[in-house]
GUFI-650165 format. One record per atom (N, C-alpha, C): residue number from 0; atom name; x, y, z negated. Coordinates in steps of 0.001 Angstrom, whole numbers, plus 500000, padded with zeros to 6 digits. Example, Ala and Ser with C-alpha at 12.3 -4.5 7.8 and 13.67 -1.06 7.14 Angstrom:
BEGIN
+-----+------+--------+--------+--------+
: pos : site :     c1 :     c2 :     c3 :
+-----+------+--------+--------+--------+
:   0 :    N : 513190 : 494310 : 492200 :
:   0 :   CA : 512300 : 495500 : 492200 :
:   0 :    C : 513200 : 496700 : 492200 :
:   1 :    N : 512850 : 497750 : 492920 :
:   1 :   CA : 513670 : 498940 : 492860 :
:   1 :    C : 512900 : 500030 : 492130 :
+-----+------+--------+--------+--------+
END
This chain:
BEGIN
+-----+------+--------+--------+--------+
: pos : site :     c1 :     c2 :     c3 :
+-----+------+--------+--------+--------+
:   0 :    N : 091351 : 537568 : 385050 :
:   0 :   CA : 089938 : 537873 : 385049 :
:   0 :    C : 089211 : 536746 : 384331 :
:   1 :    N : 088308 : 537127 : 383464 :
:   1 :   CA : 087582 : 536150 : 382656 :
:   1 :    C : 086181 : 535942 : 383225 :
:   2 :    N : 085686 : 534711 : 383123 :
:   2 :   CA : 084339 : 534375 : 383584 :
:   2 :    C : 083518 : 533939 : 382372 :
:   3 :    N : 082379 : 534603 : 382174 :
:   3 :   CA : 081466 : 534261 : 381082 :
:   3 :    C : 080187 : 533693 : 381669 :
:   4 :    N : 079550 : 532814 : 380915 :
:   4 :   CA : 078204 : 532397 : 381296 :
:   4 :    C : 077259 : 533523 : 380895 :
:   5 :    N : 076056 : 533516 : 381456 :
:   5 :   CA : 075075 : 534551 : 381142 :
:   5 :    C : 074782 : 534570 : 379645 :
:   6 :    N : 074568 : 533416 : 379047 :
:   6 :   CA : 074253 : 533328 : 377617 :
:   6 :    C : 075406 : 533828 : 376766 :
:   7 :    N : 076624 : 533426 : 377140 :
:   7 :   CA : 077808 : 533849 : 376399 :
:   7 :    C : 077990 : 535367 : 376498 :
:   8 :    N : 077758 : 535923 : 377669 :
:   8 :   CA : 077891 : 537358 : 377865 :
:   8 :    C : 076859 : 538118 : 377032 :
:   9 :    N : 075640 : 537591 : 376948 :
:   9 :   CA : 074602 : 538216 : 376130 :
:   9 :    C : 074983 : 538216 : 374654 :
:  10 :    N : 075516 : 537110 : 374184 :
:  10 :   CA : 075863 : 536985 : 372772 :
:  10 :    C : 077087 : 537814 : 372391 :
:  11 :    N : 078015 : 537962 : 373309 :
:  11 :   CA : 079283 : 538654 : 373026 :
:  11 :    C : 079434 : 539894 : 373903 :
:  12 :    N : 078366 : 540660 : 374052 :
:  12 :   CA : 078361 : 541757 : 375009 :
:  12 :    C : 079463 : 542784 : 374747 :
:  13 :    N : 079681 : 543155 : 373481 :
:  13 :   CA : 080729 : 544134 : 373155 :
:  13 :    C : 082095 : 543604 : 373578 :
:  14 :    N : 082339 : 542320 : 373341 :
:  14 :   CA : 083611 : 541705 : 373730 :
:  14 :    C : 083760 : 541679 : 375251 :
:  15 :    N : 082669 : 541411 : 375947 :
:  15 :   CA : 082688 : 541380 : 377416 :
:  15 :    C : 083037 : 542769 : 377960 :
:  16 :    N : 082446 : 543810 : 377389 :
:  16 :   CA : 082747 : 545174 : 377826 :
:  16 :    C : 084212 : 545526 : 377568 :
:  17 :    N : 084729 : 545149 : 376408 :
:  17 :   CA : 086134 : 545411 : 376089 :
:  17 :    C : 087052 : 544673 : 377062 :
:  18 :    N : 086704 : 543429 : 377373 :
:  18 :   CA : 087493 : 542629 : 378305 :
:  18 :    C : 087494 : 543277 : 379693 :
:  19 :    N : 086351 : 543756 : 380129 :
:  19 :   CA : 086256 : 544416 : 381433 :
:  19 :    C : 087101 : 545681 : 381452 :
:  20 :    N : 087078 : 546429 : 380363 :
:  20 :   CA : 087884 : 547647 : 380293 :
:  20 :    C : 089373 : 547318 : 380315 :
:  21 :    N : 089748 : 546255 : 379644 :
:  21 :   CA : 091160 : 545870 : 379552 :
:  21 :    C : 091695 : 545288 : 380862 :
:  22 :    N : 090919 : 544416 : 381491 :
:  22 :   CA : 091407 : 543721 : 382697 :
:  22 :    C : 090923 : 544355 : 383994 :
:  23 :    N : 089871 : 545169 : 383921 :
:  23 :   CA : 089360 : 545813 : 385117 :
:  23 :    C : 088173 : 545115 : 385749 :
:  24 :    N : 087923 : 543860 : 385359 :
:  24 :   CA : 086799 : 543140 : 385960 :
:  24 :    C : 086489 : 541887 : 385140 :
:  25 :    N : 085208 : 541623 : 384952 :
:  25 :   CA : 084740 : 540407 : 384290 :
:  25 :    C : 083625 : 539826 : 385145 :
:  26 :    N : 083610 : 538513 : 385273 :
:  26 :   CA : 082548 : 537847 : 386027 :
:  26 :    C : 081556 : 537207 : 385070 :
:  27 :    N : 080277 : 537271 : 385436 :
:  27 :   CA : 079218 : 536632 : 384661 :
:  27 :    C : 078494 : 535683 : 385601 :
:  28 :    N : 078474 : 534408 : 385221 :
:  28 :   CA : 077882 : 533367 : 386065 :
:  28 :    C : 076561 : 532895 : 385469 :
:  29 :    N : 075537 : 532889 : 386312 :
:  29 :   CA : 074218 : 532415 : 385888 :
:  29 :    C : 074105 : 530905 : 386098 :
:  30 :    N : 073043 : 530329 : 385530 :
:  30 :   CA : 072824 : 528881 : 385653 :
:  30 :    C : 072684 : 528437 : 387101 :
:  31 :    N : 072079 : 529307 : 387938 :
:  31 :   CA : 071870 : 528933 : 389338 :
:  31 :    C : 073144 : 529082 : 390182 :
:  32 :    N : 074259 : 529499 : 389539 :
:  32 :   CA : 075528 : 529591 : 390243 :
:  32 :    C : 075887 : 530971 : 390764 :
:  33 :    N : 074911 : 531882 : 390770 :
:  33 :   CA : 075216 : 533241 : 391230 :
:  33 :    C : 076173 : 533908 : 390244 :
:  34 :    N : 077082 : 534690 : 390778 :
:  34 :   CA : 078089 : 535361 : 389964 :
:  34 :    C : 077985 : 536867 : 390159 :
:  35 :    N : 078101 : 537603 : 389071 :
:  35 :   CA : 078045 : 539055 : 389083 :
:  35 :    C : 079322 : 539600 : 388470 :
:  36 :    N : 079803 : 540700 : 389025 :
:  36 :   CA : 081020 : 541322 : 388515 :
:  36 :    C : 080661 : 542531 : 387660 :
:  37 :    N : 081319 : 542644 : 386528 :
:  37 :   CA : 081178 : 543797 : 385654 :
:  37 :    C : 082495 : 544565 : 385738 :
:  38 :    N : 082425 : 545777 : 386311 :
:  38 :   CA : 083618 : 546589 : 386561 :
:  38 :    C : 083410 : 547948 : 385894 :
:  39 :    N : 084360 : 548376 : 385066 :
:  39 :   CA : 084196 : 549695 : 384424 :
:  39 :    C : 084336 : 550820 : 385434 :
:  40 :    N : 083560 : 551881 : 385234 :
:  40 :   CA : 083659 : 553059 : 386097 :
:  40 :    C : 084906 : 553839 : 385728 :
:  41 :    N : 085490 : 554470 : 386729 :
:  41 :   CA : 086657 : 555305 : 386486 :
:  41 :    C : 086185 : 556662 : 385973 :
:  42 :    N : 086942 : 557201 : 385053 :
:  42 :   CA : 086633 : 558513 : 384517 :
:  42 :    C : 087138 : 559549 : 385510 :
:  43 :    N : 086215 : 560358 : 385983 :
:  43 :   CA : 086559 : 561375 : 386968 :
:  43 :    C : 086774 : 562694 : 386244 :
:  44 :    N : 087923 : 563286 : 386477 :
:  44 :   CA : 088179 : 564587 : 385878 :
:  44 :    C : 088615 : 565561 : 386960 :
:  45 :    N : 088410 : 566805 : 386682 :
:  45 :   CA : 088754 : 567856 : 387627 :
:  45 :    C : 090263 : 568056 : 387667 :
:  46 :    N : 090829 : 568297 : 388855 :
:  46 :   CA : 092254 : 568597 : 388908 :
:  46 :    C : 092573 : 569929 : 388231 :
:  47 :    N : 091547 : 570725 : 387982 :
:  47 :   CA : 091747 : 571995 : 387288 :
:  47 :    C : 091665 : 571844 : 385768 :
:  48 :    N : 091334 : 570657 : 385313 :
:  48 :   CA : 091224 : 570387 : 383887 :
:  48 :    C : 092621 : 570084 : 383337 :
:  49 :    N : 093321 : 571134 : 382940 :
:  49 :   CA : 094691 : 570995 : 382434 :
:  49 :    C : 094723 : 571405 : 380971 :
:  50 :    N : 095629 : 570820 : 380207 :
:  50 :   CA : 095700 : 571188 : 378800 :
:  50 :    C : 096182 : 572623 : 378616 :
:  51 :    N : 095694 : 573248 : 377580 :
:  51 :   CA : 096097 : 574633 : 377315 :
:  51 :    C : 097404 : 574663 : 376535 :
:  52 :    N : 098030 : 575828 : 376533 :
:  52 :   CA : 099259 : 576011 : 375767 :
:  52 :    C : 099087 : 577216 : 374856 :
:  53 :    N : 099779 : 577195 : 373744 :
:  53 :   CA : 099741 : 578315 : 372802 :
:  53 :    C : 100860 : 579283 : 373175 :
:  54 :    N : 100532 : 580559 : 373322 :
:  54 :   CA : 101517 : 581571 : 373663 :
:  54 :    C : 101103 : 582913 : 373084 :
:  55 :    N : 102060 : 583783 : 372932 :
:  55 :   CA : 101788 : 585117 : 372393 :
:  55 :    C : 101773 : 586145 : 373516 :
:  56 :    N : 100991 : 585895 : 374539 :
:  56 :   CA : 100887 : 586807 : 375677 :
:  56 :    C : 099443 : 587296 : 375752 :
:  57 :    N : 099280 : 588541 : 376070 :
:  57 :   CA : 097935 : 589107 : 376128 :
:  57 :    C : 097317 : 588880 : 377506 :
:  58 :    N : 096026 : 589056 : 377565 :
:  58 :   CA : 095311 : 588930 : 378833 :
:  58 :    C : 095816 : 589965 : 379834 :
:  59 :    N : 096068 : 591168 : 379346 :
:  59 :   CA : 096544 : 592232 : 380230 :
:  59 :    C : 097910 : 591880 : 380820 :
:  60 :    N : 098776 : 591262 : 380036 :
:  60 :   CA : 100094 : 590852 : 380542 :
:  60 :    C : 099949 : 589793 : 381635 :
:  61 :    N : 099000 : 588895 : 381466 :
:  61 :   CA : 098752 : 587872 : 382490 :
:  61 :    C : 098259 : 588530 : 383770 :
:  62 :    N : 097302 : 589448 : 383642 :
:  62 :   CA : 096756 : 590147 : 384803 :
:  62 :    C : 097854 : 590926 : 385516 :
:  63 :    N : 098692 : 591621 : 384766 :
:  63 :   CA : 099791 : 592384 : 385355 :
:  63 :    C : 100767 : 591470 : 386108 :
:  64 :    N : 101057 : 590323 : 385533 :
:  64 :   CA : 101982 : 589371 : 386167 :
:  64 :    C : 101396 : 588836 : 387464 :
:  65 :    N : 100111 : 588519 : 387465 :
:  65 :   CA : 099459 : 588010 : 388678 :
:  65 :    C : 099458 : 589097 : 389758 :
:  66 :    N : 099117 : 590307 : 389387 :
:  66 :   CA : 099106 : 591408 : 390361 :
:  66 :    C : 100502 : 591636 : 390945 :
:  67 :    N : 101516 : 591582 : 390093 :
:  67 :   CA : 102891 : 591767 : 390554 :
:  67 :    C : 103275 : 590670 : 391543 :
:  68 :    N : 102856 : 589463 : 391263 :
:  68 :   CA : 103146 : 588354 : 392164 :
:  68 :    C : 102446 : 588490 : 393505 :
:  69 :    N : 101249 : 589040 : 393509 :
:  69 :   CA : 100497 : 589226 : 394747 :
:  69 :    C : 101067 : 590359 : 395603 :
:  70 :    N : 101709 : 591316 : 394967 :
:  70 :   CA : 102273 : 592453 : 395699 :
:  70 :    C : 103549 : 592094 : 396438 :
:  71 :    N : 104172 : 591021 : 396100 :
:  71 :   CA : 105442 : 590615 : 396715 :
:  71 :    C : 105240 : 590083 : 398111 :
+-----+------+--------+--------+--------+
END
C-alpha cells in the first residue's frame, strides 16, 4: 500500500487512481496528520449477466425444449 501526501496526490491524481486500482488501497496524508484511504469500488454485475453463444437453433426449438423439460 502506498502513502501519498495531499499535494503529491493532487499533482499525480491519475497515477494515484491507477495505484489504488492495482493494489486495492492508497492512503493520502494531510499536513495535519490525518490520513484518508482511497479504495476502488467493486464492479457489481448481475449473476444473470452471462455471455451469449452463437448457435443455429430457433426460438421455437428452445421453447419446445423447455416445455419438454417441464413435462418430465
